[in-house]
C-alpha positions as MATLAB code, in Angstrom:
seq = 'XXXXXXXXXXXXXXXXXXXXXXXXXXXXXXXXXXXXXXXXXXXXXXXXXXXXXXXXXXXXXXXXXXXXXXXXXXXXXXXXXXXXXXXXXXXXXXXXXXXXXXXXXXXXXXXXXXXXXX';
ca = [
     -26.799  -32.648  -24.277;
     -24.531  -35.507  -23.290;
     -21.536  -33.174  -23.436;
     -23.055  -30.546  -21.129;
     -20.865  -29.469  -18.231;
     -22.253  -30.572  -14.846;
     -23.731  -27.805  -12.713;
     -21.455  -26.501  -10.008;
     -22.900  -26.895   -6.570;
     -21.557  -24.514   -3.926;
     -20.243  -26.155   -0.766;
     -22.811  -26.628    1.935;
     -22.524  -24.646    5.190;
     -21.647  -27.911    6.921;
     -18.746  -28.543    4.542;
     -17.507  -24.979    5.018;
     -17.635  -25.354    8.796;
     -15.747  -28.653    8.611;
     -12.987  -27.180    6.434;
     -12.788  -24.139    8.716;
     -12.362  -26.391   11.740;
      -9.503  -28.143    9.957;
      -7.820  -24.833    9.126;
      -8.170  -23.629   12.715;
      -5.992  -26.438   13.973;
      -6.439  -28.353   17.193;
      -7.061  -25.173   19.201;
      -9.712  -23.922   16.747;
      -8.019  -20.524   16.455;
      -8.067  -18.471   13.269;
      -6.155  -15.420   12.093;
      -8.001  -12.078   12.200;
      -6.536   -8.744   11.182;
      -7.598   -5.133   10.858;
      -6.207   -4.884    7.320;
      -5.860   -7.134    4.297;
      -3.987   -6.927    0.993;
      -3.759   -9.039   -2.121;
      -0.961  -11.596   -2.119;
       1.858  -10.469   -4.431;
       3.130  -13.885   -5.471;
       1.486  -16.522   -7.597;
      -0.927  -16.287  -10.470;
      -4.285  -14.532  -10.540;
      -6.712  -14.631   -8.922;
      -4.585  -13.484   -6.001;
      -5.974  -14.245   -2.550;
      -6.426  -11.847    0.360;
      -3.790  -12.103    3.110;
      -3.491  -10.369    6.494;
      -1.521   -7.125    6.629;
       0.106   -6.148    9.907;
      -0.399   -7.907   13.209;
      -2.150  -11.279   13.091;
      -4.405  -11.885   16.082;
      -5.876  -15.166   17.350;
      -9.661  -15.491   17.274;
     -11.998  -18.292   18.357;
     -15.277  -18.579   16.358;
     -18.254  -17.277   18.314;
     -16.218  -14.710   20.238;
     -16.375  -10.959   19.708;
     -12.810  -10.434   20.922;
      -9.365  -11.718   20.058;
      -7.457  -13.712   22.668;
      -5.641  -10.518   23.672;
      -8.957   -8.719   24.262;
      -9.288   -6.564   21.115;
     -12.791   -6.113   19.679;
     -13.085   -7.741   16.241;
     -15.948   -5.663   14.809;
     -15.072   -4.894   11.193;
     -11.999   -7.136   11.174;
     -11.372   -9.731    8.477;
     -11.401  -13.406    9.461;
      -9.017  -15.522    7.405;
     -10.864  -18.838    7.573;
      -8.147  -20.651    5.651;
      -5.383  -19.589    8.079;
      -4.906  -21.251   11.439;
      -3.325  -18.996   14.075;
       0.321  -19.925   14.577;
       2.260  -18.661   17.587;
       5.448  -19.195   15.590;
       4.554  -16.673   12.878;
       6.611  -13.459   13.000;
       3.524  -11.222   12.742;
       1.570  -13.002   15.495;
       0.352  -10.745   18.310;
       2.528  -11.468   21.363;
      -0.415  -11.154   23.776;
      -2.472  -13.597   21.659;
       0.468  -16.010   21.639;
       0.679  -15.931   25.430;
      -3.098  -16.304   25.786;
      -3.056  -19.330   23.463;
      -0.547  -21.188   25.644;
      -1.720  -23.749   28.220;
      -2.065  -22.414   31.769;
       1.046  -24.321   32.941;
       3.163  -22.601   30.296;
       1.797  -19.148   31.167;
       2.683  -19.685   34.837;
       6.224  -20.680   33.864;
       6.632  -17.527   31.762;
       5.179  -15.161   34.377;
       7.819  -13.051   36.105;
       8.477  -14.059   39.675;
       7.288  -11.585   42.260;
      10.132   -9.970   44.174;
      10.062  -10.713   47.889;
       8.905   -7.811   50.021;
      11.702   -6.071   51.930;
      11.851   -6.886   55.618;
      10.684   -4.162   57.966;
      12.778   -3.355   60.954;
      11.260   -2.027   64.103;
      12.805    1.051   65.590;
];
C-alpha cells in the first residue's frame, strides 16, 4: 500500500478561526447578508456569494454594525467587510469608521435663532 493516497484531515477549529481572522481584516469585520446565490463566473463548484446589501458583522455579536439582527443570516467567513464595496450598507460603513471620522461627517447643528424680547 505504498501508493495509497494520504488521508485528508479536515482543518482544526483553531486553523479555521485563524483564517477567518485574516479574512476579516484588521477590524475583524465580516460580510453578512440576508440572501445568498451561487457565483455565476468560474468553474464548478461555484461558491456562495452575498446577494443584495452587504452588512458588517463582528464575530460574537448578534447584530450588524447598523443594528440589524443577524438571526438566520449567512456569514461569509471568507469575505472581509469593505466600506468601498458598492453593495456595502451605508450605516455599517459609517459605524465602521473611527470616531474622529464620524464626527467630521456629522452634520453641523444649526444655531438657534435669537429671541427678541417684546
